[in-house]
C-alpha positions as CSV (number, residue, x, y, z in Angstrom):
1,X,11.3,-59.2,-49.7
2,X,8.6,-56.8,-48.5
3,X,9.0,-53.5,-46.6
4,X,5.5,-54.1,-45.1
5,X,4.0,-57.5,-44.4
6,X,0.7,-58.9,-43.1
7,X,2.7,-61.3,-40.9
8,X,1.5,-60.3,-37.4
9,X,4.8,-60.6,-35.5
10,X,7.1,-58.5,-37.8
11,X,7.2,-55.3,-39.9
12,X,9.1,-56.6,-42.9
13,X,10.5,-59.6,-44.6
14,X,13.7,-60.3,-46.6
15,X,15.1,-63.4,-48.3
16,X,18.9,-63.6,-48.9
17,X,18.1,-66.9,-50.7
18,X,15.1,-68.4,-52.3
19,X,14.2,-72.1,-52.2
20,X,14.7,-74.9,-49.6
21,X,16.0,-78.4,-49.2
22,X,12.5,-79.4,-47.9
23,X,11.0,-80.3,-44.6
24,X,7.9,-82.0,-43.1
25,X,5.8,-79.4,-44.8
26,X,7.3,-79.9,-48.2
27,X,8.1,-83.5,-49.1
28,X,7.0,-86.4,-51.4
29,X,4.1,-87.0,-49.0
30,X,2.9,-83.4,-48.2
31,X,3.2,-80.1,-49.9
32,X,1.6,-77.4,-47.7
33,X,4.5,-75.0,-47.3
34,X,3.3,-71.6,-48.6
35,X,6.8,-70.7,-49.9
36,X,6.9,-74.0,-51.9
37,X,3.4,-73.4,-53.2
38,X,4.3,-69.9,-54.5
39,X,7.4,-71.3,-56.1
40,X,5.3,-73.8,-58.0
41,X,3.3,-70.9,-59.4
42,X,6.0,-68.4,-60.0
43,X,9.4,-70.2,-59.9
44,X,11.4,-69.9,-63.1
45,X,9.0,-67.4,-64.6
46,X,8.9,-64.5,-62.2
47,X,11.8,-62.3,-61.2
48,X,13.0,-62.8,-57.7
49,X,12.1,-66.5,-57.4
50,X,14.3,-69.6,-57.6
51,X,13.9,-71.7,-60.8
52,X,12.2,-74.4,-58.6
53,X,11.8,-74.6,-54.9
54,X,14.4,-77.2,-54.5
55,X,17.0,-75.2,-56.4
56,X,18.2,-72.9,-53.6
57,X,19.3,-69.7,-55.1
58,X,21.3,-66.8,-53.5
59,X,20.1,-63.2,-54.0
60,X,22.9,-61.0,-52.8
61,X,22.2,-57.3,-52.0
62,X,18.8,-57.8,-50.5
63,X,20.0,-57.6,-46.9
64,X,21.8,-54.4,-47.7
65,X,18.7,-52.9,-49.2
66,X,16.6,-54.0,-46.2
67,X,19.2,-52.5,-43.8
68,X,18.6,-49.0,-45.3
69,X,14.9,-49.1,-44.5
70,X,13.8,-46.5,-41.9
71,X,14.2,-47.0,-38.2
72,X,10.8,-47.7,-36.5
73,X,12.0,-47.4,-32.9
74,X,9.5,-45.4,-30.9
75,X,6.8,-45.3,-33.7
76,X,3.3,-46.7,-33.6
77,X,1.8,-49.3,-35.9
78,X,-2.0,-48.8,-35.9
79,X,-2.6,-52.1,-37.6
80,X,-0.2,-53.9,-35.2
81,X,-0.3,-52.1,-31.8
82,X,1.7,-54.9,-30.1
83,X,4.7,-53.7,-32.2
84,X,4.4,-50.0,-31.0
85,X,7.7,-48.6,-29.9
86,X,9.9,-51.5,-31.1
87,X,12.6,-51.3,-33.6
88,X,11.8,-52.5,-37.1
89,X,11.4,-56.3,-36.9
90,X,12.6,-58.0,-40.1
91,X,11.7,-61.6,-40.7
92,X,14.7,-63.2,-42.5
93,X,13.9,-66.2,-44.8
94,X,10.2,-66.4,-44.9
95,X,10.3,-67.8,-48.5
96,X,13.4,-69.9,-48.1
97,X,15.7,-71.7,-45.7
98,X,19.1,-70.0,-45.9
99,X,20.7,-72.8,-43.9
100,X,20.0,-75.3,-46.8
101,X,23.1,-77.4,-47.7
102,X,23.9,-75.5,-50.9
103,X,24.4,-72.2,-49.2
104,X,28.0,-71.6,-48.2
105,X,28.9,-70.1,-44.9
106,X,31.0,-67.4,-46.6
107,X,27.9,-66.1,-48.4
108,X,25.9,-66.1,-45.1
109,X,28.6,-64.1,-43.4
110,X,28.9,-61.6,-46.3
111,X,25.1,-61.2,-47.0
112,X,23.6,-61.6,-43.5
113,X,26.1,-61.0,-40.8
114,X,27.9,-58.0,-42.3
115,X,24.6,-56.2,-43.2
116,X,23.1,-56.9,-39.8
117,X,26.2,-55.5,-38.1
118,X,26.4,-52.5,-40.4
119,X,25.5,-49.0,-39.1
120,X,22.1,-49.1,-40.9
121,X,21.5,-52.8,-39.9
122,X,22.1,-52.1,-36.2
123,X,18.9,-50.1,-36.0
124,X,16.7,-53.1,-36.7
125,X,15.9,-56.5,-35.2
126,X,16.5,-59.4,-37.6
127,X,14.5,-62.5,-36.9
128,X,16.3,-65.4,-38.7
129,X,14.1,-68.5,-38.8
130,X,15.2,-72.0,-39.9
131,X,14.2,-75.6,-39.7
132,X,17.9,-76.5,-39.6
133,X,19.1,-75.1,-36.2
134,X,21.9,-77.6,-36.1
135,X,23.5,-76.0,-39.2
136,X,22.8,-72.6,-37.8
137,X,24.8,-73.6,-34.7
138,X,27.6,-74.9,-37.0
139,X,27.6,-71.5,-38.7
140,X,27.8,-69.8,-35.3
141,X,30.8,-71.8,-34.3
142,X,32.4,-71.1,-37.7
143,X,32.0,-67.4,-37.2
144,X,33.5,-67.7,-33.7
145,X,36.6,-69.4,-35.0
146,X,37.0,-66.5,-37.4
147,X,36.8,-64.0,-34.6
148,X,33.3,-62.8,-35.5
149,X,30.6,-62.6,-32.7
150,X,27.0,-63.4,-33.4
151,X,25.3,-60.0,-33.6
152,X,23.0,-59.3,-30.6
153,X,20.3,-57.9,-32.9
154,X,20.2,-61.1,-35.0
155,X,17.6,-63.3,-33.3
156,X,18.0,-67.0,-33.8
157,X,14.8,-69.0,-34.3
158,X,13.6,-72.5,-35.4
159,X,10.3,-74.0,-36.3
160,X,8.4,-76.8,-34.6
161,X,5.3,-78.4,-36.0
162,X,4.9,-81.8,-34.3
163,X,6.5,-83.9,-31.6
164,X,9.2,-85.3,-33.9
165,X,10.5,-81.8,-34.7
166,X,10.7,-80.6,-31.0
167,X,14.4,-81.7,-30.9
168,X,15.2,-78.6,-33.0
169,X,14.6,-76.4,-30.0
170,X,17.5,-78.0,-28.1
171,X,19.8,-77.5,-31.1
172,X,18.9,-73.8,-31.1
173,X,20.6,-73.4,-27.7
174,X,24.0,-73.8,-29.3
175,X,23.6,-70.7,-31.5
176,X,25.2,-67.4,-30.5
177,X,26.1,-66.5,-27.0
178,X,24.4,-65.2,-23.8
179,X,23.3,-62.0,-25.6
180,X,21.5,-63.9,-28.4
181,X,17.7,-63.8,-28.4
182,X,16.5,-67.3,-29.2
183,X,12.9,-67.9,-30.3
184,X,10.6,-70.8,-31.3
185,X,8.0,-70.8,-33.9
186,X,5.5,-73.5,-33.0
187,X,3.6,-73.0,-36.3
188,X,1.8,-74.7,-37.8
189,X,1.2,-77.0,-34.9
190,X,-0.5,-80.1,-36.2
191,X,-0.5,-82.4,-33.2
192,X,0.1,-82.3,-29.5
193,X,3.8,-81.6,-28.8
194,X,5.8,-81.4,-25.5
195,X,8.7,-79.0,-25.5
196,X,10.2,-80.6,-22.4
197,X,12.7,-78.8,-20.2
198,X,14.1,-76.6,-23.0
199,X,11.4,-73.9,-22.8
200,X,12.9,-71.9,-19.9
201,X,16.1,-71.5,-21.9
202,X,14.2,-69.7,-24.7
203,X,13.4,-66.0,-25.0
204,X,10.2,-66.1,-27.0
205,X,7.5,-68.4,-28.5
206,X,5.4,-67.8,-31.5
207,X,2.4,-70.1,-31.9
208,X,-0.2,-70.8,-34.6
209,X,-2.3,-73.2,-36.6
210,X,-2.1,-74.2,-40.2
211,X,-3.8,-72.3,-43.0
212,X,-4.2,-72.8,-46.8
213,X,-5.2,-75.8,-48.9
214,X,-5.1,-79.1,-47.0
215,X,-4.9,-77.5,-43.5
216,X,-4.9,-79.8,-40.5
217,X,-6.8,-79.2,-37.3
218,X,-5.7,-76.9,-34.5
219,X,-7.1,-77.4,-31.1
220,X,-7.4,-74.3,-28.8
221,X,-6.5,-76.6,-25.9
222,X,-2.9,-76.7,-27.4
223,X,-2.8,-72.9,-27.2
224,X,-4.0,-72.9,-23.6
225,X,-1.4,-75.5,-22.7
226,X,1.5,-73.7,-24.3
227,X,0.3,-70.3,-22.8
228,X,0.4,-72.0,-19.4
229,X,3.9,-73.5,-20.0
230,X,5.3,-70.2,-21.2
231,X,3.8,-68.4,-18.2
232,X,5.3,-70.9,-15.8
233,X,8.7,-70.6,-17.5
234,X,8.6,-66.8,-17.8
235,X,8.8,-66.9,-21.6
236,X,6.8,-64.3,-23.6
237,X,4.1,-65.9,-25.8
238,X,2.7,-64.7,-29.1
239,X,-0.3,-66.3,-30.7
240,X,-0.2,-65.5,-34.4
241,X,-3.3,-67.2,-35.8
242,X,-5.5,-70.2,-35.0
243,X,-5.5,-71.5,-38.6
244,X,-8.2,-72.6,-41.1
245,X,-9.5,-75.5,-39.1
246,X,-10.0,-74.7,-35.4
247,X,-11.7,-76.9,-32.8
248,X,-12.6,-76.3,-29.2
249,X,-13.9,-79.1,-27.0
250,X,-14.4,-81.2,-30.1
251,X,-16.5,-78.6,-32.0
252,X,-15.4,-76.7,-35.1
253,X,-15.1,-72.9,-34.7
254,X,-15.8,-70.5,-37.6
255,X,-14.2,-67.1,-38.1
256,X,-14.6,-64.4,-40.7
257,X,-10.8,-64.3,-41.2
258,X,-9.8,-67.4,-43.2
259,X,-6.6,-67.8,-41.2
260,X,-8.3,-66.9,-37.9
261,X,-5.6,-64.3,-37.5
262,X,-7.9,-61.5,-36.3
263,X,-7.6,-61.8,-32.5
264,X,-10.7,-59.8,-31.9
265,X,-12.6,-62.9,-33.0
266,X,-10.8,-65.2,-30.5
267,X,-11.7,-66.1,-26.9
268,X,-10.3,-63.5,-24.6
269,X,-8.0,-65.8,-22.8
270,X,-6.1,-66.5,-26.1
271,X,-5.5,-62.9,-27.0
272,X,-1.8,-62.8,-26.1
273,X,0.9,-61.2,-28.2
274,X,4.0,-60.4,-26.2
275,X,7.6,-59.9,-27.1
276,X,10.9,-60.6,-25.4
277,X,12.3,-57.7,-23.4
278,X,15.8,-58.0,-24.9
279,X,16.1,-56.8,-28.5
280,X,19.8,-56.5,-29.0
281,X,19.1,-53.1,-30.6
282,X,18.6,-50.6,-27.7
283,X,22.2,-49.3,-27.5
284,X,24.3,-51.3,-30.0
285,X,26.4,-48.8,-31.9
286,X,24.8,-45.8,-30.2
287,X,25.7,-43.3,-27.5
288,X,23.5,-44.0,-24.4
289,X,21.2,-41.1,-23.9
290,X,18.0,-40.4,-21.9
291,X,16.1,-41.0,-25.1
292,X,17.6,-44.5,-25.4
293,X,16.5,-45.2,-21.8
294,X,13.0,-43.8,-22.5
295,X,12.6,-46.0,-25.6
296,X,13.6,-49.0,-23.6
297,X,11.3,-48.1,-20.6
298,X,8.3,-47.9,-23.0
299,X,9.3,-51.2,-24.6
300,X,9.6,-53.0,-21.2
301,X,6.3,-51.7,-19.9
302,X,4.5,-52.7,-23.1
303,X,5.9,-56.3,-22.8
304,X,5.3,-56.5,-19.1
305,X,1.6,-55.8,-18.8
306,X,1.8,-52.0,-18.8
307,X,3.4,-51.4,-15.4
308,X,6.5,-52.3,-13.4
309,X,8.0,-51.7,-10.0
310,X,10.5,-48.8,-10.1
311,X,13.3,-50.8,-8.5
312,X,12.7,-53.7,-11.0
313,X,12.8,-51.2,-13.8
314,X,16.2,-50.0,-12.6
315,X,17.5,-53.5,-12.4
316,X,16.2,-54.4,-15.9
317,X,17.8,-51.3,-17.4
318,X,21.1,-51.8,-15.8
319,X,21.2,-55.4,-17.0
320,X,20.5,-54.3,-20.6
321,X,22.8,-51.3,-20.7
322,X,25.7,-52.0,-18.2
323,X,28.0,-53.4,-20.9
324,X,27.8,-50.1,-22.7
325,X,28.2,-47.8,-19.8
326,X,31.3,-45.7,-19.3
327,X,33.0,-45.0,-16.0
328,X,31.3,-41.6,-15.8
329,X,27.9,-43.3,-16.2
330,X,28.6,-45.6,-13.2
331,X,30.0,-42.9,-10.8
332,X,27.7,-41.0,-8.4
333,X,27.0,-37.4,-9.5
334,X,28.1,-34.5,-7.5
335,X,25.9,-33.8,-4.4
336,X,23.9,-37.0,-5.2
337,X,24.4,-40.6,-4.1
338,X,23.0,-42.1,-7.2
339,X,25.1,-42.8,-10.3
340,X,24.7,-40.8,-13.5
341,X,22.9,-43.5,-15.4
342,X,20.2,-43.8,-12.8
343,X,19.7,-40.0,-12.9
344,X,19.4,-40.2,-16.7
345,X,16.7,-42.9,-16.2
346,X,14.8,-40.6,-13.8
347,X,15.0,-37.8,-16.4
348,X,13.7,-40.3,-19.1
349,X,10.8,-41.2,-16.8
350,X,9.9,-37.5,-16.2
351,X,10.2,-36.8,-19.9
352,X,7.8,-39.7,-20.7
353,X,5.4,-38.4,-18.0
354,X,5.4,-34.9,-19.4
355,X,4.5,-36.3,-22.8
356,X,1.6,-38.2,-21.2
357,X,3.1,-41.6,-21.9
358,X,3.9,-42.5,-18.3
359,X,2.6,-42.0,-14.8
360,X,3.8,-42.8,-11.2
361,X,1.7,-44.7,-8.7
362,X,2.2,-45.9,-5.2
363,X,0.4,-49.0,-3.9
364,X,1.0,-50.6,-0.5
365,X,4.2,-48.5,-0.1
366,X,5.6,-49.7,-3.3
367,X,6.4,-47.4,-6.3
368,X,5.4,-48.2,-9.8
369,X,5.8,-46.7,-13.3
370,X,2.7,-47.1,-15.4
371,X,2.3,-47.0,-19.2
372,X,-0.7,-44.9,-20.1
373,X,-2.9,-45.2,-23.1
374,X,-1.9,-48.9,-23.6
375,X,-4.4,-51.6,-24.5
376,X,-2.7,-54.1,-22.2
377,X,-2.3,-52.0,-19.0
378,X,-4.4,-53.5,-16.2
379,X,-7.6,-51.4,-15.6
380,X,-7.0,-51.8,-11.8
381,X,-3.7,-50.0,-12.2
382,X,-5.1,-47.2,-14.3
383,X,-7.8,-46.7,-11.6
384,X,-5.1,-46.4,-9.0
385,X,-3.5,-43.6,-11.1
386,X,-6.8,-41.8,-11.4
387,X,-7.6,-42.3,-7.7
388,X,-4.3,-40.9,-6.5
389,X,-4.8,-37.9,-8.9
390,X,-1.1,-37.7,-9.7
391,X,-0.1,-35.6,-12.6
392,X,1.9,-37.7,-15.0
393,X,4.8,-35.3,-14.6
394,X,5.0,-35.4,-10.8
395,X,7.0,-38.5,-10.0
396,X,7.0,-37.3,-6.4
397,X,6.1,-38.7,-3.0
398,X,4.4,-37.0,0.0
399,X,5.7,-36.7,3.5
400,X,3.3,-38.4,6.0
401,X,4.0,-35.7,8.5
402,X,3.8,-32.3,6.7
403,X,2.3,-33.5,3.4
404,X,5.1,-31.9,1.4
405,X,5.7,-33.4,-2.1
406,X,9.3,-34.1,-3.0
407,X,11.6,-36.3,-5.0
408,X,11.0,-40.0,-4.9
409,X,14.7,-40.5,-4.1
410,X,14.5,-38.5,-0.8
411,X,14.8,-40.6,2.4
412,X,14.3,-37.5,4.7
413,X,11.7,-34.8,4.2
414,X,13.2,-31.5,2.9
415,X,10.9,-29.5,5.1
416,X,10.3,-31.2,8.5
417,X,13.2,-33.7,8.3
418,X,10.9,-36.6,9.0
419,X,12.2,-40.0,7.8
420,X,10.2,-41.0,4.7
421,X,8.8,-44.5,4.3
422,X,10.9,-47.1,2.5
423,X,9.1,-49.2,-0.1
424,X,8.0,-52.6,1.0
425,X,8.6,-55.6,-1.2
426,X,5.0,-56.2,-2.2
427,X,3.5,-56.4,-5.7
428,X,0.3,-54.9,-7.1
429,X,-2.5,-57.4,-7.0
430,X,-4.0,-57.6,-10.4
431,X,-7.8,-57.4,-10.6
432,X,-9.5,-60.3,-12.5
433,X,-9.8,-59.5,-16.2
């Protein structure tokens, strides 16, 4: 386990077990799994490893220790800016497959589920990756029969490396319930692979090439194809690394980074590292506050290109938080037609604006909230903010008749009683990058 890791898509790693039953990366014919390679070197002689990689060994207490790590929600990661604002992301089982046959469901419930659901564990996102999603689905059903719900902050993931292993993606759909975040790690991809019609049912895709001794080729055309498929399916895409042997148009590409994991060396059209908007952490076990809303707003904007229509923002927040809202949150406040939760969201936006994190912008009669100082925010949108010269803390609109600035929620001018324009359903047109 590691509180800090170089793996690009997470903050930390933890292994409730060590060892694995094997897979296409660790068999009689091929041994390129990095976890297996490390076990060959340290297994049986170093503390914390299984005797051998095939001897799957439980290590109780590790999940409890990881749950106590500090909450990273709202913090910045200078070395991984794409993680900024997110809860701590903990990769479960990077050196093992905890769904191996020898691991009993009772142990998984006690070591993983109970700690993920604990007061400390609820602060983090736990990303559980396996090459045995069928057994993960069996475990999910086993929990359900015992009256235990799959924790919403426990993401369920499986790995795909070639066409033969793509069937795992369909098995993953049987894990958890409608609140479960399901992700696919297409890494290392070693041949062309078609995910079929399962992709739109997933929440996230991680992609990458193979690294280490005996690495196989990774074609950048595979990345372009999967980026296109994810975009068409509305699934966030994260390119982790290109691998040790990268080709483009039949020619080998060379990088300073041995794994080609430094995205500043990549072609610009491949520099995509997005996350799902649902985390399962935002309000679980917490009182809903304006701070919770602000954290979620910053997270959504970061994962949606840096800006979002205000109405869409309200819809996304209501979908994420509605199950946790009280009757008081849903009722309109005195002297205002909008419910309490929406007023709290407005307060959160204003708070973010005062701190210089957010700004308001109007384009073609449509209102938007913009994330400032973000490396992904479209330059065209930032120019609109600058052109309109709106102070980040304003969040106001101007009457076309008397030019009085007032609340964005007003439908009639407070001064001259002129009817104010209603937002039209048109999107900001992005400038070419």
